[in-house]
C-alpha positions in Angstrom: -24.1 -3.4 9.4 -21.6 -6.2 10.0 -22.5 -9.5 8.5 -22.9 -12.5 10.8 -21.0 -15.8 10.3 -22.9 -19.0 10.7 -22.9 -21.0 13.9 -20.4 -23.8 13.1 -21.5 -25.9 16.1 -24.9 -26.7 14.8 -25.1 -29.9 12.7 -27.2 -30.0 9.5 -28.7 -33.5 9.1 -29.6 -33.1 5.4 -26.3 -31.9 4.0 -22.8 -33.3 4.3 -20.4 -31.1 6.3 -17.4 -29.8 4.3 -15.1 -30.6 7.2 -16.0 -34.3 6.9 -16.0 -34.4 3.1 -12.6 -32.8 2.3 -9.1 -34.1 2.6 -7.5 -32.7 5.8 -4.0 -33.0 4.2 -4.9 -30.5 1.5 -2.8 -27.3 2.0 -5.7 -24.9 1.7 -7.6 -27.0 4.3 -4.7 -26.8 6.7 -4.2 -23.1 6.0 -7.9 -22.4 6.9 -7.4 -24.1 10.2 -4.1 -22.2 11.0 -5.3 -18.6 10.4 -6.7 -16.7 13.3 -10.0 -15.5 11.8 -11.1 -13.9 15.1 -8.2 -11.4 14.7 -9.8 -10.1 11.5 -13.3 -9.9 13.1 -11.8 -7.8 15.9 -9.7 -5.6 13.6 -12.3 -4.9 10.9 -15.4 -4.6 13.1 -14.8 -0.9 13.6 -15.5 -0.3 9.9 -19.1 -1.4 10.2 -22.1 0.3 11.7 -25.0 -1.3 13.6 -27.9 -0.4 11.2 -28.7 -0.9 7.6 -28.4 -3.8 5.2 -26.1 -6.5 6.6 -22.8 -6.8 4.9 -21.1 -10.0 3.9 -19.2 -11.8 6.7 -15.7 -10.5 7.3 -14.2 -13.9 7.1 -15.7 -14.5 3.6 -14.4 -11.2 2.3 -10.9 -11.6 3.8 -10.7 -15.2 2.5 -11.6 -14.1 -1.0 -8.9 -11.5 -1.0 -6.4 -14.0 0.2 -7.4 -16.6 -2.4 -7.2 -13.8 -5.1 -3.6 -13.1 -4.1 -2.6 -16.7 -3.7 -3.7 -17.8 -7.1 -3.1 -14.4 -8.9 -6.7 -14.2 -10.3 -9.1 -11.4 -10.7 -12.1 -10.5 -8.5 -14.5 -12.0 -11.1 -12.5 -15.3 -11.3 -12.2 -15.8 -7.6 -16.0 -15.2 -7.1 -16.9 -17.6 -10.0 -14.5 -20.3 -9.0 -15.7 -20.2 -5.4 -18.9 -22.0 -6.3 -17.0 -24.8 -8.0 -14.3 -25.4 -5.4 -15.3 -26.8 -2.0 -11.8 -26.1 -0.6 -12.4 -22.4 -1.3 -15.7 -22.6 0.5 -14.2 -24.4 3.5 -11.4 -21.7 3.6 -14.1 -19.1 3.6 -15.8 -20.6 6.7 -18.7 -22.4 5.1 -19.9 -25.5 6.8 -21.9 -27.0 3.8 -21.4 -26.7 0.1 -23.0 -23.6 -1.4 -24.5 -23.4 -4.9 -24.9 -19.6 -5.2 -22.2 -17.0 -5.6 -20.8 -15.7 -2.3 -21.1 -12.0 -3.5 -20.7 -9.9 -6.6 -17.2 -9.1 -7.6 -17.7 -5.4 -6.9 -18.2 -6.2 -3.2 -14.5 -7.1 -3.0 -13.7 -3.6 -4.3 -16.0 -2.0 -1.7 -14.4 -4.1 1.0 -10.9 -3.1 0.0 -11.9 0.6 0.0 -13.5 0.0 3.4 -10.5 -1.5 5.1 -8.0 0.7 3.2 -4.3 0.2 2.8 -3.8 -0.4 6.5 -6.4 -3.2 6.5 -4.8 -4.9 3.5 -1.4 -4.7 5.3 -2.9 -6.4 8.3 -4.2 -9.3 6.1 -0.8 -9.8 4.5 1.1 -9.4 7.7 -1.1 -12.1 9.3 -0.5 -14.4 6.4 3.2 -14.0 6.8 2.9 -14.6 10.5 1.1 -17.9 9.9 4.2 -19.3 8.2 6.4 -18.4 11.1 10.1 -18.8 10.6 9.7 -20.3 7.1 9.0 -16.7 5.9 12.4 -15.5 7.2 14.9 -16.5 4.5 18.6 -15.7 4.9 19.5 -16.0 1.3 17.7 -15.7 -2.0 18.5 -17.8 -5.0 18.3 -16.3 -8.5 18.1 -18.4 -11.6 20.0 -17.0 -14.6 19.2 -19.7 -17.1 17.1 -17.4 -19.2 20.3 -15.9 -20.8 20.6 -16.7 -24.5 23.3 -19.1 -25.5 25.1 -19.4 -28.8 23.9 -22.9 -29.8 22.9 -24.1 -33.2 21.0 -27.2 -33.6 22.0 -29.8 -36.3 18.5 -29.7 -37.8 18.7 -26.0 -38.5 20.3 -25.0 -41.8 22.8 -22.2 -41.7 22.6 -19.5 -44.4 25.2 -19.7 -47.2 25.5 -23.5 -47.1 
């Protein structure tokens, strides 16, 4: 059963809204507002059935996969750091700060299996499309400064002297 996202229009009087609390100039904040999350809801809804235990919301799972790739961290690390980072939570569609883990790390593995390679490709294609023409580079610069050079430092003693 597909998980339901919260109604973002309803105001919670007892908790501060993440949208009001965070810096709107932060890149992750801006990225969250520029991604078309409804696209993922439409594309991945076909992988869910209408009965059984509700799954985690699609936006949450997609956002965790994107964060995992952006910061090159493991499933465990992205789930654990999610509770400590309000920008991660805002990126995942939460309206107020959450104190509990969003899911167990094995849920990310199950979600990846559910959407398959085609679903992962849709996520990465969409993230490239968000950047528009910035992602189309005509030339690539390669740095060759890692090559060793024949330099001896005056503090180093040479053998035989």
